[in-house]
TORBA-907757 format. One record per residue (C-alpha): chain; x, y, z. Coordinates in steps of 0.5 Angstrom, whole numbers, plus 500, padded with zeros to 3 digits. Example, Ala and Ser with C-alpha at 12.3 -4.5 7.8 and 13.67 -1.06 7.14 Angstrom:
<rs>
{'A' {525 491 516}}
{'A' {527 498 514}}
</rs>
This chain:
<rs>
{'A' {500 500 500}}
{'A' {506 504 501}}
{'A' {508 504 495}}
{'A' {502 505 491}}
{'A' {501 512 496}}
{'A' {508 514 494}}
{'A' {506 513 486}}
{'A' {500 517 487}}
{'A' {503 522 490}}
{'A' {509 523 485}}
{'A' {503 523 479}}
{'A' {500 528 483}}
{'A' {506 532 483}}
{'A' {507 531 476}}
{'A' {501 533 474}}
{'A' {501 540 478}}
{'A' {508 541 475}}
{'A' {506 539 468}}
{'A' {499 544 468}}
{'A' {503 551 470}}
{'A' {505 553 463}}
{'A' {509 559 465}}
{'A' {514 555 468}}
{'A' {515 551 461}}
{'A' {520 553 456}}
{'A' {519 550 449}}
{'A' {524 549 443}}
{'A' {523 552 436}}
{'A' {520 547 431}}
{'A' {523 545 425}}
{'A' {521 549 418}}
{'A' {516 544 414}}
{'A' {515 546 407}}
{'A' {510 544 402}}
{'A' {511 539 396}}
{'A' {511 542 389}}
{'A' {503 539 388}}
{'A' {500 543 395}}
{'A' {496 550 394}}
{'A' {499 556 396}}
{'A' {503 556 402}}
{'A' {499 560 408}}
{'A' {502 566 411}}
{'A' {502 568 419}}
{'A' {497 573 416}}
{'A' {493 568 413}}
{'A' {489 567 419}}
{'A' {486 574 420}}
{'A' {483 574 413}}
{'A' {479 568 409}}
{'A' {485 568 403}}
{'A' {486 561 401}}
{'A' {481 559 406}}
{'A' {478 554 401}}
{'A' {485 550 399}}
{'A' {487 550 407}}
{'A' {486 544 411}}
{'A' {483 548 417}}
{'A' {484 545 424}}
{'A' {481 547 430}}
{'A' {484 545 438}}
{'A' {483 548 444}}
{'A' {489 552 448}}
{'A' {490 551 456}}
{'A' {496 551 461}}
{'A' {495 544 463}}
{'A' {495 542 456}}
{'A' {499 546 452}}
{'A' {505 542 452}}
{'A' {500 536 449}}
{'A' {498 541 444}}
{'A' {505 544 442}}
{'A' {507 536 441}}
{'A' {501 535 437}}
{'A' {502 541 432}}
{'A' {509 538 431}}
{'A' {506 532 429}}
{'A' {501 535 424}}
{'A' {506 539 420}}
{'A' {511 533 421}}
{'A' {507 528 417}}
{'A' {503 533 412}}
{'A' {505 533 405}}
{'A' {503 540 405}}
{'A' {504 543 412}}
{'A' {505 550 409}}
{'A' {498 550 407}}
{'A' {495 548 414}}
{'A' {490 553 418}}
{'A' {490 553 426}}
{'A' {485 555 430}}
{'A' {485 555 437}}
{'A' {480 557 442}}
{'A' {482 559 449}}
{'A' {479 562 455}}
{'A' {485 565 459}}
{'A' {492 567 458}}
{'A' {491 568 451}}
{'A' {498 573 450}}
{'A' {502 568 453}}
{'A' {499 562 449}}
{'A' {499 567 443}}
{'A' {507 568 444}}
{'A' {508 561 446}}
{'A' {506 558 439}}
{'A' {509 564 435}}
{'A' {516 562 438}}
{'A' {516 555 437}}
{'A' {512 555 430}}
{'A' {515 562 427}}
{'A' {512 561 420}}
{'A' {505 557 423}}
{'A' {499 560 421}}
{'A' {494 561 426}}
{'A' {489 564 430}}
{'A' {487 565 438}}
{'A' {480 566 439}}
{'A' {477 568 446}}
{'A' {472 563 449}}
{'A' {468 566 453}}
{'A' {467 561 459}}
{'A' {460 564 462}}
{'A' {457 562 455}}
{'A' {457 555 457}}
{'A' {459 555 465}}
{'A' {451 555 467}}
{'A' {450 549 463}}
{'A' {455 544 466}}
{'A' {453 539 471}}
{'A' {457 536 475}}
{'A' {460 529 472}}
{'A' {464 523 475}}
{'A' {471 527 473}}
{'A' {473 534 475}}
{'A' {477 535 469}}
{'A' {471 533 465}}
{'A' {467 539 468}}
{'A' {472 544 465}}
{'A' {468 550 460}}
{'A' {473 549 455}}
{'A' {472 542 454}}
{'A' {465 544 451}}
{'A' {468 550 446}}
{'A' {468 545 440}}
{'A' {460 545 440}}
{'A' {461 553 438}}
{'A' {466 552 433}}
{'A' {461 554 428}}
{'A' {460 561 432}}
{'A' {467 563 433}}
{'A' {470 561 426}}
{'A' {470 566 420}}
{'A' {464 564 416}}
{'A' {469 562 410}}
{'A' {471 556 414}}
{'A' {466 551 412}}
{'A' {470 544 414}}
{'A' {475 544 420}}
{'A' {478 538 423}}
{'A' {477 538 431}}
{'A' {483 535 435}}
{'A' {484 534 442}}
{'A' {491 536 445}}
{'A' {493 529 448}}
{'A' {494 526 441}}
{'A' {499 525 435}}
{'A' {498 524 428}}
{'A' {503 519 424}}
{'A' {500 520 418}}
{'A' {498 526 413}}
{'A' {492 530 416}}
{'A' {490 531 409}}
{'A' {487 524 409}}
{'A' {482 526 415}}
{'A' {480 532 413}}
{'A' {478 529 406}}
{'A' {473 525 409}}
{'A' {467 525 405}}
{'A' {461 528 408}}
{'A' {454 526 405}}
{'A' {448 531 404}}
{'A' {445 533 410}}
{'A' {451 530 414}}
{'A' {455 535 419}}
{'A' {460 531 423}}
{'A' {465 525 421}}
{'A' {468 521 426}}
{'A' {470 513 428}}
{'A' {464 510 430}}
{'A' {465 504 436}}
{'A' {459 500 435}}
{'A' {461 495 440}}
{'A' {461 499 446}}
{'A' {456 499 450}}
{'A' {452 505 448}}
{'A' {447 505 454}}
{'A' {452 507 459}}
{'A' {453 513 457}}
{'A' {446 515 460}}
{'A' {442 514 466}}
{'A' {436 509 468}}
{'A' {432 515 468}}
{'A' {433 517 461}}
{'A' {432 510 458}}
{'A' {426 509 463}}
{'A' {423 515 460}}
{'A' {419 514 454}}
{'A' {419 521 451}}
{'A' {427 522 452}}
{'A' {429 514 450}}
{'A' {425 516 443}}
{'A' {430 521 441}}
{'A' {434 515 438}}
{'A' {429 511 435}}
{'A' {430 510 428}}
{'A' {438 511 429}}
{'A' {443 506 429}}
{'A' {447 510 435}}
{'A' {454 508 436}}
{'A' {459 511 441}}
{'A' {464 516 437}}
{'A' {470 520 441}}
{'A' {469 527 440}}
{'A' {477 528 440}}
{'A' {477 527 432}}
{'A' {472 530 428}}
{'A' {471 532 421}}
{'A' {466 538 422}}
{'A' {462 541 416}}
{'A' {461 548 419}}
{'A' {456 551 414}}
{'A' {451 546 415}}
{'A' {452 546 423}}
{'A' {450 553 423}}
{'A' {444 552 418}}
{'A' {442 546 423}}
{'A' {442 550 429}}
{'A' {447 544 432}}
{'A' {450 549 437}}
{'A' {443 550 440}}
{'A' {440 543 440}}
{'A' {447 541 445}}
{'A' {445 547 449}}
{'A' {437 544 450}}
{'A' {440 537 452}}
{'A' {445 541 457}}
{'A' {439 545 460}}
{'A' {435 539 461}}
{'A' {441 535 464}}
{'A' {441 541 469}}
{'A' {433 540 471}}
{'A' {433 532 471}}
{'A' {440 528 471}}
{'A' {440 524 464}}
{'A' {448 522 463}}
{'A' {454 522 467}}
{'A' {460 524 462}}
{'A' {461 531 461}}
{'A' {461 534 454}}
{'A' {460 528 450}}
{'A' {453 525 451}}
{'A' {450 532 449}}
{'A' {454 530 442}}
{'A' {451 523 442}}
{'A' {444 525 443}}
{'A' {445 530 437}}
{'A' {449 526 432}}
{'A' {450 519 434}}
{'A' {447 515 428}}
{'A' {447 521 424}}
{'A' {455 522 422}}
{'A' {459 519 417}}
{'A' {464 514 419}}
{'A' {471 515 419}}
{'A' {476 509 419}}
{'A' {479 507 426}}
{'A' {486 508 425}}
{'A' {484 516 425}}
{'A' {483 515 432}}
{'A' {487 510 436}}
{'A' {484 512 443}}
{'A' {484 510 450}}
{'A' {492 510 451}}
{'A' {491 514 457}}
{'A' {489 508 461}}
{'A' {488 510 468}}
{'A' {494 515 471}}
{'A' {493 512 478}}
{'A' {494 505 477}}
{'A' {499 505 472}}
{'A' {494 501 467}}
{'A' {498 502 460}}
{'A' {494 500 454}}
{'A' {496 497 448}}
{'A' {493 499 440}}
{'A' {487 496 437}}
{'A' {488 492 431}}
{'A' {489 495 425}}
{'A' {493 501 422}}
{'A' {495 507 426}}
{'A' {494 514 423}}
{'A' {493 517 430}}
{'A' {495 515 437}}
{'A' {490 519 443}}
{'A' {491 518 450}}
{'A' {484 519 452}}
{'A' {483 517 459}}
{'A' {487 520 465}}
{'A' {494 518 464}}
{'A' {497 523 459}}
{'A' {504 521 456}}
{'A' {508 528 459}}
{'A' {505 526 466}}
{'A' {508 519 466}}
{'A' {515 521 463}}
{'A' {516 526 467}}
{'A' {514 522 474}}
{'A' {519 516 470}}
{'A' {513 511 470}}
{'A' {512 511 462}}
{'A' {507 506 458}}
{'A' {511 503 452}}
{'A' {507 507 447}}
{'A' {509 514 451}}
{'A' {515 513 447}}
{'A' {511 514 441}}
{'A' {509 521 443}}
{'A' {516 523 446}}
{'A' {519 525 439}}
{'A' {514 531 439}}
{'A' {515 534 445}}
{'A' {518 541 445}}
{'A' {519 541 452}}
{'A' {526 545 452}}
{'A' {528 542 460}}
{'A' {523 537 463}}
{'A' {522 538 470}}
{'A' {525 534 475}}
{'A' {521 530 480}}
{'A' {523 528 487}}
{'A' {520 522 489}}
{'A' {523 521 496}}
</rs>
């Protein structure tokens, strides 16, 4: 028991250190160049206009202190494996420390075309109900629901990515996922998952509520990797539909897990399926008992450390999982914190 207690304290210390972005310094990434067949390169000022918006690959992510190290690794992995890295437009959502985040991204990626959009947490904080994990209740977790309202209207399609992942394939393959008429979202589906477990018994016992899935082949999907048609999203008012379910959740508890269930209620059974190679998720395992996950069978284009354990935390604590070695090459941290486990 004593060793387990020390391990927990060590991991908590690593989390505290990793979450302080102001104390971290990052190296400058290498410069990546387009191949001859690519669209024209974007400039650092392209994000402020709609120039080349139709030919660019648009990527959206959230930025905050706790996950900044992961975000920078994700950006580097995207650029490293892209055939057209100079034609990628990054859109970041942040709710605090925006000048610091802007300066950090710009210094690590001097030629990156990006823009940070302020996200007003008060817009969603009153709609959030307590979940089983405190980390799931952060207002910024819900910012992805507002991309259609925050990004310029000229951005029609965007790839949304969490900050705890790396790509090992060209993002254009994911960004070009076909979206049939009337479909606003694409993501890998997992129809063998226990879909009913994401909602309370009270939800399923209520015939009016459970009818929400009638006529739909509703399957679980992870919202950390999505291709979104923002024009269709705006036309169909999907942000407002998500908010309606969150408002109902405040009045009567119908789900347990943060920002995912409202997405499932609106989109499950109404999305375009993406190959599972684009979200090898669940690699975070369980931070506190040191559970390490293996890859799912099949090819791999994206590794996703969803779950409690993050690779940078485990690496700093000197308790990495084997697959964390696949994240480490993209870590631009200048000097890793030293953990005193005595």
